[in-house]
Structure formats: structure tokens, C-alpha cells
N, C-alpha and C positions, 0 to 999 in steps of 0.2 A: 504493500499500500503506499509505505514511503517513496519506494522508487518511482511509483507513478505521479504523486505530488511532485519529486521532484523533477520529472520530466514535463509537467504541465507548468510549475512555475518558472522552468527555462524556455519555455515555449516551443518544446520541440512537440508536443501532442497538443491538439484543440481541447475545450471543456468537455467537449461530448465524446473524444474519443477516450477520455481519463476516466469520464461516468460509465461509459461501456464497458471498459478495463476491469472498472472496479465491481461492477455489477457481476460480472464473469468470475471474479475472484470469491465475490460474497456467495454466489449460487454455489460455488465449488466445496468452500468451508462449510456451509450449510450442510449440503449434501452429505461430506464428511461426518459431520456431528450428528446428523439422523441416524446415518448408518449404524455409528457406535451406540448411540441409545437405542437403536431396534436390537443390535445384536445382544446387548446387556440386559434388556427387557425381555426378549426371549428364554435367554437362559435362566432368567429368574423365573420366568410364568411356567414354562415348560421343565425346567430342570435338565436343560440339554446338556449329554455327556460327550457330544462329538464323535469324532473318528477313533475308534480302536483298531491296532493293529494286531495280526494274527502272524506271529512270524514274522517272514517276508515274503507271504503271498496273499494276504490278504487286508482289505481296511474294511471294518464292518460299520455300516451306516447306525447306531443305535439308535439314532433320533426321528429316523424315518416316520415310523408310525405317527408321532406328535407332529411333525411337520405336513404330513401329506395324508392322515388316516389309513396308509397301508404301510406294514412292517416290512424289513429286508427280507426277502424271500432267498433263500442261498438255492443257488440253480446247479445242481449234481453232474450235470453233463459235462465233461472236459476236466474234472477236477478228480484227483484221486481220492479213494474212500478215505483215508485218513485226512487229506484235506479239508475235507465233507465234514468229517468228525470234530474236526480241532473249531472248524469255525462256528458251526452248530453247537458246542459245547460253550463256545467264547459269548455268543450272541445270547444263551440261554443263562447263561451266567449275569449278563448284564442286564438284560431286560424282563427274565422271567419265562421266555420260553424262545423258540426258533422253529420255523419252517423250512424243509428242504424240500424241492420239486426235482422232478425226474431223478428221483432216486432208484437205484437197486437193492436187492437184498444185500448184496455186500457193503453198500453205502449204510443200511440200516444196522448192520452187524457192527460196522467199525463203529458207530454211534453210540451203541449199547455199549461195545467194550469201551469207548471214552469215559461212558458216564460212570462205568464201573472202577475205572482208574482212577477218578475223581474222587469216587466214594471211597476206594482206600487212603487216599492221601487226607484226606477231611476225618476220617473214621476216628480219630481221638480228641477231635475240636466239637463235634456233634453228634448226639445219639440217634439224632435224625438222617445223618449223613447217607446212610442204605437206601434211603426212600426220598433223596432229596429232589433228583428229577425222575419223571416218566416217561419213556420215549413209545411211541405209536406210529406204525409203520403200516402204512396202508399199500399193498402189493398190487391192488388193480390199479390206484391212483397215482401211484409213484411218488408217495409223499412220507415225509418222516416228521413226525411233531414232536419235539423235546420240550417239557413242561415242567417246571417246578412244580412238584405237589402242593395243591391248594391255590396255585397259580388260577385266576378267573378272567377271561378274555371279557375286554369293554363290550357292553352291551350296544348293538347299532344298528337296530332294526330287523326287519325281516326280508326274504328276498326268494322267489320261487325259482325251481329247476326242473327242467323238464327233460328225458333224454328219449329221442326217436325211437332207438331199436336197443336192445341188450348188448350189442356190440359196441354202443356208445358210452354204455356205462362207465368205463375207464376215464373218460375226459370229464364226463359229469363229476364223478368222486372227486376229481381233481378239481373241479369247481366247489365243490362241497367244502370240502377241507379248506380252500384257501377261503372261502367265504366266511366260514365259521372261526377261523383263526381270525379274521378282521373284525369278530365278534356280532355275525348275524346269525339269526336262526334262519334256518334252510327248509322250506317245505318244499318235497320232491316229489315226482311221480315219474318212473322209468317204463319203459317199452310202448308208448303211446302214439306211433308213427302213422304218417298218411296210408298205410296198407289196409287200417282198421281206423279211420279216425273215430269212430263212435266211442272208442275208447278212450279219446281227449277229456269228452265232457267233464265228468264226474270230478277227475284230476283237477281241471283248471279251475271247476267251481271251487273247488276246496281250496285251492292256492289263492283264489281273489279273495274268498272269505276272511282267509287270514290276514288280508291286509298289508301285502307285499308292497314294497317299493319299486321293483323290478322284477322281470324274470328272465331267466338264461334259458334257451333252448338249444339243444345238443343234438345236433342230425347229420350223419354222413349220406352217403348215397346221392338220390339227387339233392338233398339240403332243402326242399320244401316247408318243412314243419313250422322255422321261425317266421317265415312269410305268413301262414295260416294264424299263429299266436297273436302274429302283432295286429290281424284283422279282427281279433277279438276282445282285447284288453284296452284298457286306458293307462297303463304304466309303461316305461320303457321296456322295451325287450332286447336281449343280448344274444346275437345269432352266433353258434359255435359251430362250424364246417369242422367235420372229423375226417380222418383218412380211410375211413370205412367205405370198401367199393372197391370196383377193380374194373380193368379194360378202358375204355376211350372215356375219359373225364374221371379216372379213378382217382383213388390216394387223396380225395380231398377237392380235387381241381372242380369237378361240377359243383359240386355242394356250394364252395367258396361263391363262384362266380353267380350262381343262382340266388343266393342271398344278397350279393352287391346289387344283383339287377330286379331286387324284389321291389314291387309298386306297393306293400305295403309300409304306409310312412310310419314311424316310431321303430324303426327296425335298427340297429347297430351291431356291425360284425366285426369280429377279431380274425385273425389268422387260424389257419387250422391246426386242430389240436390243441388251440391255445385257452386251455383253463384256467390258467392262472390270470391272463388278461380278463377274461370274462368275469371270474370271480371276483376280482379288486375291484372293476369297473361296477358291477353291481352293488358290492359294499358299499361304494362309495355314494352311489345313489340313495340307497338304503340310510346311511351315515346323515347324508343331507335332507332326508325327506324327516328325519327325527328331530331337524332344528326350529 
């Protein structure tokens, strides 16, 4: 500021130029102060813990749930089972729970073994050490939930979940597990696809009576069911194409194209087999619905 005033006093810049420079500097200082205040307020209100390192291969985002309404979800594919286990235990220790997606049986076994190692280390510190964490592996969904005993997930409303065929259930189960970890109650109905559309009537009525904020519809083959459901309900519908199907347009191609070309308004579509994306989107709808 002093330098600007000197330049103005010496006639090197005009009064208008000096005012413009000072305004720019003042805005910059205000932005910097606001950022600093917001950071301190967020840390105070949300008790933010920041990023936590797990050796040299991971940095867990411990505060993602507070920021976004969706916790960090550990994607197991591409990681070794030992890496998955160490990340899961670190996250569960920090936040009370951890969720792993696309997990194999080997990944689940590694997580259970890592929990046992932790129990042995803590055995002399706590009588309850042996039951500190529960590990739940859902083989169909490919998910592992690590949860401190007694931990309760924050309540975040209700969603509906529909699977067109029995073969679509693994992806639907991924949706269910993810949504429940995000705090949702899930009202579900499986094997109600368009080959026997009358099967849909009673379950859909039950889902709507429950007061859901959104309905996730999982379908492979031609992927028509999400469009049908979207034409019947007044809440957002999330279509999940699955890789069920073969031949021309198989492996989810026809299903996703059908959903993207839907003429039923109010239908959002995630990628093929993306149960995590659908579950988190629906959970955010439910969370907002409760405000």
C-alpha cells in the first residue's frame, strides 16, 4: 500500500490507477482472511482430522463424510489385500467404520487378519479389545464393512431399491450396502423385471408408501425397467445398467444406451455395474430430503 501511495505522490500513476491497485490488493487480502477464517470454523464445527497417511501407499480422507455426506470408500481392485486391510483398519480406527468395494474373499480375509493383529496388540489395554471391530463381508456385493462394535451410522432417510432380475442382485446388493453405510434405510424388491411386469406393482407400492427420497433401479439385458419406474413415481430414479446380457449390445452396452435414451423424465443414469455411484447419489437425495 505504501508503495502505491509513493508512486501516486510522485506522479507515476494517476488517482484512478492508484484506487484500482488498492482495490485489487484489498480484495486479495480479504479473500485470504476469509479462507483462513472458514478453515478454522470448519475445523472447529466439524472437528476435521484432515488427511492421514498409511505408510507410503495411501492418504485417507478422514473428513469426507462431514464434507460431502459420503464417506471415503476403499476401492480394492488394483490394491494388494494387505494394502486394503491396512487402509481399512486405519480408516475404521479414525472414524469408527470403513467400507471396501470390489473386494475379493482374499481381501476380506486380510482385513479380518489385520483386525486380529490389532486385537493382540491392544489386548493388555482393554478388556473389550477382542470385540473392538466387526468385519462383515458380502460376497455377492463384493463389499467389506469394518465397524467398531456399537458404532451407529447416522440416520439419513430412506431409499427404494429394485433389481430387474436375480442376476442383477450382486450390483443391487452393492447399492444397498453403500446406502446403508451412508445412513439410509433401504426398502428393496428383487426380480421384478419387465418380462413379468405385474410383479412390480405390489413392491413398488410398498416402496412409495415407505416415503423414500429416491428409487434405484438395477437392470441388465435391454435395461428397460428404470424407464418404466420413472414413468410411475414422483421421486428421482437412478438407473444402474449391469453387465448381465450377451451377444450384440451385451455386457451392459444395450442397457446403458437404453437408459440414456429414455423418454421418462426424472431418470439419472450411472455407469455399468456402478452400484457405489448409485448408492451414494440416492443417499445424498435422502439426506437432502430430510432438511
